[in-house]
Each structure stands twice: as C-alpha cells, then as structure tokens.
PDB file of N, CA, C and O in Angstrom, chain B, residues numbered from 101:
ATOM      1  N   MET B 101       0.848  -1.155   0.000  1.00  0.00           N
ATOM      2  CA  MET B 101       0.000   0.000   0.000  1.00  0.00           C
ATOM      3  C   MET B 101       0.904   1.232   0.000  1.00  0.00           C
ATOM      4  O   MET B 101       1.859   1.314   0.772  1.00  0.00           O
ATOM      5  N   ARG B 102       0.600   2.156  -0.847  1.00  0.00           N
ATOM      6  CA  ARG B 102       1.409   3.373  -0.922  1.00  0.00           C
ATOM      7  C   ARG B 102       0.584   4.566  -0.468  1.00  0.00           C
ATOM      8  O   ARG B 102      -0.581   4.724  -0.832  1.00  0.00           O
ATOM      9  N   GLU B 103       1.223   5.392   0.333  1.00  0.00           N
ATOM     10  CA  GLU B 103       0.586   6.621   0.817  1.00  0.00           C
ATOM     11  C   GLU B 103       1.591   7.732   0.637  1.00  0.00           C
ATOM     12  O   GLU B 103       2.524   7.865   1.428  1.00  0.00           O
ATOM     13  N   GLY B 104       1.410   8.533  -0.398  1.00  0.00           N
ATOM     14  CA  GLY B 104       2.388   9.569  -0.716  1.00  0.00           C
ATOM     15  C   GLY B 104       3.694   8.924  -1.144  1.00  0.00           C
ATOM     16  O   GLY B 104       3.708   8.096  -2.055  1.00  0.00           O
ATOM     17  N   ASP B 105       4.788   9.294  -0.498  1.00  0.00           N
ATOM     18  CA  ASP B 105       6.093   8.715  -0.809  1.00  0.00           C
ATOM     19  C   ASP B 105       6.434   7.524   0.083  1.00  0.00           C
ATOM     20  O   ASP B 105       7.538   6.986  -0.003  1.00  0.00           O
ATOM     21  N   GLU B 106       5.504   7.108   0.935  1.00  0.00           N
ATOM     22  CA  GLU B 106       5.770   6.018   1.867  1.00  0.00           C
ATOM     23  C   GLU B 106       4.994   4.766   1.484  1.00  0.00           C
ATOM     24  O   GLU B 106       3.900   4.838   0.924  1.00  0.00           O
ATOM     25  N   TRP B 107       5.587   3.615   1.799  1.00  0.00           N
ATOM     26  CA  TRP B 107       4.960   2.326   1.537  1.00  0.00           C
ATOM     27  C   TRP B 107       4.630   1.652   2.857  1.00  0.00           C
ATOM     28  O   TRP B 107       5.389   1.768   3.820  1.00  0.00           O
ATOM     29  N   PHE B 108       3.517   0.958   2.913  1.00  0.00           N
ATOM     30  CA  PHE B 108       3.085   0.224   4.095  1.00  0.00           C
ATOM     31  C   PHE B 108       2.653  -1.173   3.681  1.00  0.00           C
ATOM     32  O   PHE B 108       2.223  -1.393   2.548  1.00  0.00           O
ATOM     33  N   VAL B 109       2.771  -2.108   4.606  1.00  0.00           N
ATOM     34  CA  VAL B 109       2.291  -3.468   4.377  1.00  0.00           C
ATOM     35  C   VAL B 109       1.216  -3.763   5.405  1.00  0.00           C
ATOM     36  O   VAL B 109       1.418  -3.567   6.603  1.00  0.00           O
ATOM     37  N   LEU B 110       0.082  -4.232   4.934  1.00  0.00           N
ATOM     38  CA  LEU B 110      -0.987  -4.634   5.827  1.00  0.00           C
ATOM     39  C   LEU B 110      -0.911  -6.151   5.993  1.00  0.00           C
ATOM     40  O   LEU B 110      -0.899  -6.887   5.006  1.00  0.00           O
ATOM     41  N   VAL B 111      -0.859  -6.616   7.238  1.00  0.00           N
ATOM     42  CA  VAL B 111      -0.727  -8.041   7.514  1.00  0.00           C
ATOM     43  C   VAL B 111      -2.017  -8.563   8.120  1.00  0.00           C
ATOM     44  O   VAL B 111      -2.510  -8.034   9.116  1.00  0.00           O
ATOM     45  N   ASP B 112      -2.553  -9.596   7.514  1.00  0.00           N
ATOM     46  CA  ASP B 112      -3.738 -10.264   8.043  1.00  0.00           C
ATOM     47  C   ASP B 112      -3.242 -11.569   8.664  1.00  0.00           C
ATOM     48  O   ASP B 112      -3.068 -12.570   7.968  1.00  0.00           O
ATOM     49  N   TRP B 113      -3.015 -11.550   9.985  1.00  0.00           N
ATOM     50  CA  TRP B 113      -2.390 -12.654  10.703  1.00  0.00           C
ATOM     51  C   TRP B 113      -3.340 -13.838  10.815  1.00  0.00           C
ATOM     52  O   TRP B 113      -4.483 -13.683  11.246  1.00  0.00           O
ATOM     53  N   ASP B 114      -2.868 -15.021  10.426  1.00  0.00           N
ATOM     54  CA  ASP B 114      -3.647 -16.247  10.537  1.00  0.00           C
ATOM     55  C   ASP B 114      -3.208 -16.967  11.814  1.00  0.00           C
ATOM     56  O   ASP B 114      -2.239 -17.726  11.807  1.00  0.00           O
ATOM     57  N   VAL B 115      -3.925 -16.724  12.901  1.00  0.00           N
ATOM     58  CA  VAL B 115      -3.543 -17.243  14.215  1.00  0.00           C
ATOM     59  C   VAL B 115      -3.509 -18.773  14.219  1.00  0.00           C
ATOM     60  O   VAL B 115      -2.572 -19.362  14.758  1.00  0.00           O
ATOM     61  N   GLU B 116      -4.505 -19.421  13.634  1.00  0.00           N
ATOM     62  CA  GLU B 116      -4.555 -20.890  13.638  1.00  0.00           C
ATOM     63  C   GLU B 116      -3.401 -21.492  12.841  1.00  0.00           C
ATOM     64  O   GLU B 116      -2.771 -22.451  13.287  1.00  0.00           O
ATOM     65  N   ARG B 117      -3.122 -20.935  11.667  1.00  0.00           N
ATOM     66  CA  ARG B 117      -2.012 -21.464  10.851  1.00  0.00           C
ATOM     67  C   ARG B 117      -0.679 -21.233  11.557  1.00  0.00           C
ATOM     68  O   ARG B 117       0.200 -22.094  11.509  1.00  0.00           O
ATOM     69  N   THR B 118      -0.516 -20.088  12.209  1.00  0.00           N
ATOM     70  CA  THR B 118       0.703 -19.805  12.961  1.00  0.00           C
ATOM     71  C   THR B 118       0.876 -20.825  14.080  1.00  0.00           C
ATOM     72  O   THR B 118       1.982 -21.311  14.313  1.00  0.00           O
ATOM     73  N   ALA B 119      -0.214 -21.151  14.772  1.00  0.00           N
ATOM     74  CA  ALA B 119      -0.158 -22.151  15.843  1.00  0.00           C
ATOM     75  C   ALA B 119       0.234 -23.515  15.275  1.00  0.00           C
ATOM     76  O   ALA B 119       1.018 -24.239  15.889  1.00  0.00           O
ATOM     77  N   GLN B 120      -0.306 -23.869  14.107  1.00  0.00           N
ATOM     78  CA  GLN B 120       0.050 -25.139  13.467  1.00  0.00           C
ATOM     79  C   GLN B 120       1.541 -25.178  13.125  1.00  0.00           C
ATOM     80  O   GLN B 120       2.207 -26.192  13.333  1.00  0.00           O
ATOM     81  N   LEU B 121       2.052 -24.072  12.603  1.00  0.00           N
ATOM     82  CA  LEU B 121       3.476 -24.016  12.249  1.00  0.00           C
ATOM     83  C   LEU B 121       4.365 -24.084  13.487  1.00  0.00           C
ATOM     84  O   LEU B 121       5.466 -24.631  13.431  1.00  0.00           O
ATOM     85  N   CYS B 122       3.895 -23.531  14.605  1.00  0.00           N
ATOM     86  CA  CYS B 122       4.661 -23.625  15.846  1.00  0.00           C
ATOM     87  C   CYS B 122       4.713 -25.069  16.336  1.00  0.00           C
ATOM     88  O   CYS B 122       5.732 -25.520  16.859  1.00  0.00           O
ATOM     89  N   ARG B 123       3.602 -25.790  16.164  1.00  0.00           N
ATOM     90  CA  ARG B 123       3.563 -27.190  16.602  1.00  0.00           C
ATOM     91  C   ARG B 123       4.346 -28.101  15.665  1.00  0.00           C
ATOM     92  O   ARG B 123       4.981 -29.054  16.116  1.00  0.00           O
ATOM     93  N   ALA B 124       4.307 -27.819  14.377  1.00  0.00           N
ATOM     94  CA  ALA B 124       4.978 -28.660  13.380  1.00  0.00           C
ATOM     95  C   ALA B 124       5.633 -27.753  12.340  1.00  0.00           C
ATOM     96  O   ALA B 124       5.097 -27.574  11.247  1.00  0.00           O
ATOM     97  N   PRO B 125       6.790 -27.183  12.676  1.00  0.00           N
ATOM     98  CA  PRO B 125       7.434 -26.234  11.747  1.00  0.00           C
ATOM     99  C   PRO B 125       7.897 -26.898  10.452  1.00  0.00           C
ATOM    100  O   PRO B 125       8.196 -28.092  10.417  1.00  0.00           O
ATOM    101  N   ILE B 126       7.947 -26.104   9.403  1.00  0.00           N
ATOM    102  CA  ILE B 126       8.476 -26.571   8.121  1.00  0.00           C
ATOM    103  C   ILE B 126       9.992 -26.688   8.276  1.00  0.00           C
ATOM    104  O   ILE B 126      10.637 -25.741   8.727  1.00  0.00           O
ATOM    105  N   PRO B 127      10.571 -27.832   7.907  1.00  0.00           N
ATOM    106  CA  PRO B 127      12.023 -28.002   8.071  1.00  0.00           C
ATOM    107  C   PRO B 127      12.821 -26.961   7.285  1.00  0.00           C
ATOM    108  O   PRO B 127      12.445 -26.585   6.175  1.00  0.00           O
ATOM    109  N   ARG B 128      13.915 -26.507   7.868  1.00  0.00           N
ATOM    110  CA  ARG B 128      14.771 -25.504   7.215  1.00  0.00           C
ATOM    111  C   ARG B 128      15.269 -25.974   5.857  1.00  0.00           C
ATOM    112  O   ARG B 128      15.473 -25.164   4.954  1.00  0.00           O
ATOM    113  N   GLU B 129      15.466 -27.284   5.709  1.00  0.00           N
ATOM    114  CA  GLU B 129      15.990 -27.815   4.444  1.00  0.00           C
ATOM    115  C   GLU B 129      15.080 -27.470   3.265  1.00  0.00           C
ATOM    116  O   GLU B 129      15.550 -27.306   2.139  1.00  0.00           O
ATOM    117  N   VAL B 130      13.779 -27.360   3.527  1.00  0.00           N
ATOM    118  CA  VAL B 130      12.826 -27.043   2.468  1.00  0.00           C
ATOM    119  C   VAL B 130      13.172 -25.699   1.834  1.00  0.00           C
ATOM    120  O   VAL B 130      12.987 -25.507   0.632  1.00  0.00           O
ATOM    121  N   PHE B 131      13.671 -24.778   2.641  1.00  0.00           N
ATOM    122  CA  PHE B 131      14.011 -23.438   2.160  1.00  0.00           C
ATOM    123  C   PHE B 131      15.510 -23.278   1.895  1.00  0.00           C
ATOM    124  O   PHE B 131      15.991 -22.176   1.634  1.00  0.00           O
ATOM    125  N   LYS B 132      16.239 -24.396   1.966  1.00  0.00           N
ATOM    126  CA  LYS B 132      17.702 -24.395   1.752  1.00  0.00           C
ATOM    127  C   LYS B 132      18.420 -23.534   2.792  1.00  0.00           C
ATOM    128  O   LYS B 132      19.458 -22.939   2.502  1.00  0.00           O
ATOM    129  N   GLN B 133      17.853 -23.469   4.027  1.00  0.00           N
ATOM    130  CA  GLN B 133      18.478 -22.719   5.104  1.00  0.00           C
ATOM    131  C   GLN B 133      19.407 -23.626   5.892  1.00  0.00           C
ATOM    132  O   GLN B 133      19.160 -24.823   6.031  1.00  0.00           O
ATOM    133  N   VAL B 134      20.464 -23.047   6.398  1.00  0.00           N
ATOM    134  CA  VAL B 134      21.370 -23.784   7.278  1.00  0.00           C
ATOM    135  C   VAL B 134      21.492 -23.006   8.585  1.00  0.00           C
ATOM    136  O   VAL B 134      21.526 -21.775   8.572  1.00  0.00           O
ATOM    137  N   PRO B 135      21.558 -23.717   9.715  1.00  0.00           N
ATOM    138  CA  PRO B 135      21.725 -23.004  10.987  1.00  0.00           C
ATOM    139  C   PRO B 135      23.034 -22.227  10.990  1.00  0.00           C
ATOM    140  O   PRO B 135      24.059 -22.719  10.517  1.00  0.00           O
ATOM    141  N   MET B 136      22.994 -21.032  11.516  1.00  0.00           N
ATOM    142  CA  MET B 136      24.206 -20.222  11.614  1.00  0.00           C
ATOM    143  C   MET B 136      24.936 -20.593  12.900  1.00  0.00           C
ATOM    144  O   MET B 136      24.312 -20.921  13.909  1.00  0.00           O
ATOM    145  N   SER B 137      26.239 -20.537  12.852  1.00  0.00           N
ATOM    146  CA  SER B 137      27.016 -20.854  14.042  1.00  0.00           C
ATOM    147  C   SER B 137      27.871 -19.648  14.423  1.00  0.00           C
ATOM    148  O   SER B 137      28.140 -18.778  13.595  1.00  0.00           O
ATOM    149  N   VAL B 138      28.293 -19.608  15.679  1.00  0.00           N
ATOM    150  CA  VAL B 138      29.122 -18.515  16.164  1.00  0.00           C
ATOM    151  C   VAL B 138      30.421 -18.441  15.379  1.00  0.00           C
ATOM    152  O   VAL B 138      30.993 -17.362  15.230  1.00  0.00           O
ATOM    153  N   SER B 139      30.894 -19.576  14.877  1.00  0.00           N
ATOM    154  CA  SER B 139      32.152 -19.578  14.133  1.00  0.00           C
ATOM    155  C   SER B 139      32.061 -18.747  12.855  1.00  0.00           C
ATOM    156  O   SER B 139      33.088 -18.360  12.298  1.00  0.00           O
ATOM    157  N   ARG B 140      30.848 -18.470  12.386  1.00  0.00           N
ATOM    158  CA  ARG B 140      30.681 -17.656  11.185  1.00  0.00           C
ATOM    159  C   ARG B 140      30.545 -16.172  11.519  1.00  0.00           C
ATOM    160  O   ARG B 140      30.519 -15.328  10.623  1.00  0.00           O
ATOM    161  N   ALA B 141      30.461 -15.866  12.788  1.00  0.00           N
ATOM    162  CA  ALA B 141      30.300 -14.474  13.200  1.00  0.00           C
ATOM    163  C   ALA B 141      31.615 -13.725  13.020  1.00  0.00           C
ATOM    164  O   ALA B 141      32.698 -14.294  13.160  1.00  0.00           O
ATOM    165  N   GLY B 142      31.499 -12.452  12.712  1.00  0.00           N
ATOM    166  CA  GLY B 142      32.686 -11.620  12.575  1.00  0.00           C
ATOM    167  C   GLY B 142      33.315 -11.353  13.944  1.00  0.00           C
ATOM    168  O   GLY B 142      32.725 -11.655  14.981  1.00  0.00           O
ATOM    169  N   GLU B 143      34.495 -10.793  13.930  1.00  0.00           N
ATOM    170  CA  GLU B 143      35.249 -10.549  15.164  1.00  0.00           C
ATOM    171  C   GLU B 143      34.470  -9.688  16.160  1.00  0.00           C
ATOM    172  O   GLU B 143      34.463  -9.980  17.356  1.00  0.00           O
ATOM    173  N   GLY B 144      33.822  -8.641  15.682  1.00  0.00           N
ATOM    174  CA  GLY B 144      33.053  -7.769  16.565  1.00  0.00           C
ATOM    175  C   GLY B 144      31.863  -8.484  17.184  1.00  0.00           C
ATOM    176  O   GLY B 144      31.570  -8.311  18.368  1.00  0.00           O
ATOM    177  N   ALA B 145      31.176  -9.293  16.373  1.00  0.00           N
ATOM    178  CA  ALA B 145      30.020 -10.041  16.879  1.00  0.00           C
ATOM    179  C   ALA B 145      30.449 -11.068  17.913  1.00  0.00           C
ATOM    180  O   ALA B 145      29.776 -11.252  18.927  1.00  0.00           O
ATOM    181  N   VAL B 146      31.562 -11.734  17.662  1.00  0.00           N
ATOM    182  CA  VAL B 146      32.069 -12.722  18.619  1.00  0.00           C
ATOM    183  C   VAL B 146      32.381 -12.039  19.956  1.00  0.00           C
ATOM    184  O   VAL B 146      32.042 -12.564  21.016  1.00  0.00           O
ATOM    185  N   GLY B 147      33.010 -10.898  19.904  1.00  0.00           N
ATOM    186  CA  GLY B 147      33.321 -10.158  21.129  1.00  0.00           C
ATOM    187  C   GLY B 147      32.062  -9.770  21.887  1.00  0.00           C
ATOM    188  O   GLY B 147      32.010  -9.894  23.110  1.00  0.00           O
ATOM    189  N   ALA B 148      31.056  -9.303  21.175  1.00  0.00           N
ATOM    190  CA  ALA B 148      29.793  -8.917  21.818  1.00  0.00           C
ATOM    191  C   ALA B 148      29.107 -10.127  22.437  1.00  0.00           C
ATOM    192  O   ALA B 148      28.595 -10.048  23.554  1.00  0.00           O
ATOM    193  N   LEU B 149      29.094 -11.237  21.722  1.00  0.00           N
ATOM    194  CA  LEU B 149      28.474 -12.455  22.252  1.00  0.00           C
ATOM    195  C   LEU B 149      29.202 -12.945  23.500  1.00  0.00           C
ATOM    196  O   LEU B 149      28.568 -13.377  24.463  1.00  0.00           O
ATOM    197  N   ARG B 150      30.513 -12.878  23.483  1.00  0.00           N
ATOM    198  CA  ARG B 150      31.267 -13.304  24.646  1.00  0.00           C
ATOM    199  C   ARG B 150      31.008 -12.396  25.843  1.00  0.00           C
ATOM    200  O   ARG B 150      30.874 -12.875  26.968  1.00  0.00           O
ATOM    201  N   ALA B 151      30.939 -11.105  25.609  1.00  0.00           N
ATOM    202  CA  ALA B 151      30.676 -10.154  26.686  1.00  0.00           C
ATOM    203  C   ALA B 151      29.313 -10.408  27.316  1.00  0.00           C
ATOM    204  O   ALA B 151      29.176 -10.375  28.539  1.00  0.00           O
ATOM    205  N   VAL B 152      28.318 -10.659  26.494  1.00  0.00           N
ATOM    206  CA  VAL B 152      26.980 -10.909  27.001  1.00  0.00           C
ATOM    207  C   VAL B 152      26.925 -12.230  27.748  1.00  0.00           C
ATOM    208  O   VAL B 152      26.284 -12.318  28.795  1.00  0.00           O
ATOM    209  N   SER B 153      27.582 -13.251  27.234  1.00  0.00           N
ATOM    210  CA  SER B 153      27.523 -14.565  27.889  1.00  0.00           C
ATOM    211  C   SER B 153      28.252 -14.519  29.232  1.00  0.00           C
ATOM    212  O   SER B 153      27.855 -15.227  30.157  1.00  0.00           O
ATOM    213  N   HIS B 154      29.296 -13.716  29.368  1.00  0.00           N
ATOM    214  CA  HIS B 154      30.013 -13.597  30.653  1.00  0.00           C
ATOM    215  C   HIS B 154      29.163 -12.870  31.677  1.00  0.00           C
ATOM    216  O   HIS B 154      29.224 -13.190  32.864  1.00  0.00           O
ATOM    217  N   ARG B 155      28.362 -11.888  31.240  1.00  0.00           N
ATOM    218  CA  ARG B 155      27.491 -11.158  32.160  1.00  0.00           C
ATOM    219  C   ARG B 155      26.362 -12.041  32.659  1.00  0.00           C
ATOM    220  O   ARG B 155      25.928 -11.906  33.803  1.00  0.00           O
ATOM    221  N   ALA B 156      25.882 -12.946  31.812  1.00  0.00           N
ATOM    222  CA  ALA B 156      24.764 -13.810  32.173  1.00  0.00           C
ATOM    223  C   ALA B 156      25.201 -14.912  33.147  1.00  0.00           C
ATOM    224  O   ALA B 156      24.369 -15.486  33.850  1.00  0.00           O
ATOM    225  N   ALA B 157      26.489 -15.202  33.187  1.00  0.00           N
ATOM    226  CA  ALA B 157      26.967 -16.323  34.025  1.00  0.00           C
ATOM    227  C   ALA B 157      27.015 -15.959  35.484  1.00  0.00           C
ATOM    228  O   ALA B 157      27.392 -16.786  36.314  1.00  0.00           O
TER     229      ALA B 157
END
C-alpha cells in the first residue's frame, strides 16, 4: 500500500495457521536454510556475544 512517498504493508495474521506451524514447523531444508554458528560471526560479533555470555553467568 502506498501513501504519498511512503509504503506500508498490511498483515492479516492467521492465528490458527501460525499455531500449526509452531507445533509442526516446516524443516529448514525445504528453504535451503542452514543453521548459523558462532564460528561464522565476525570478530566484533564474537566479542559482543562473549561479553553478554560472561554477564549472564
């Protein structure tokens, strides 16, 4: 939806379908997704993750 120079998206949430997907999610392989690991994080991200994990301990 466009209003002047701005664009908006209207979402009609399907609560029942969302609940079904939460109970039985579509496997990541279907979308060719792979889980990300910390080893792929850049140096700055690794430092931030380590700082947060030390505070939580």
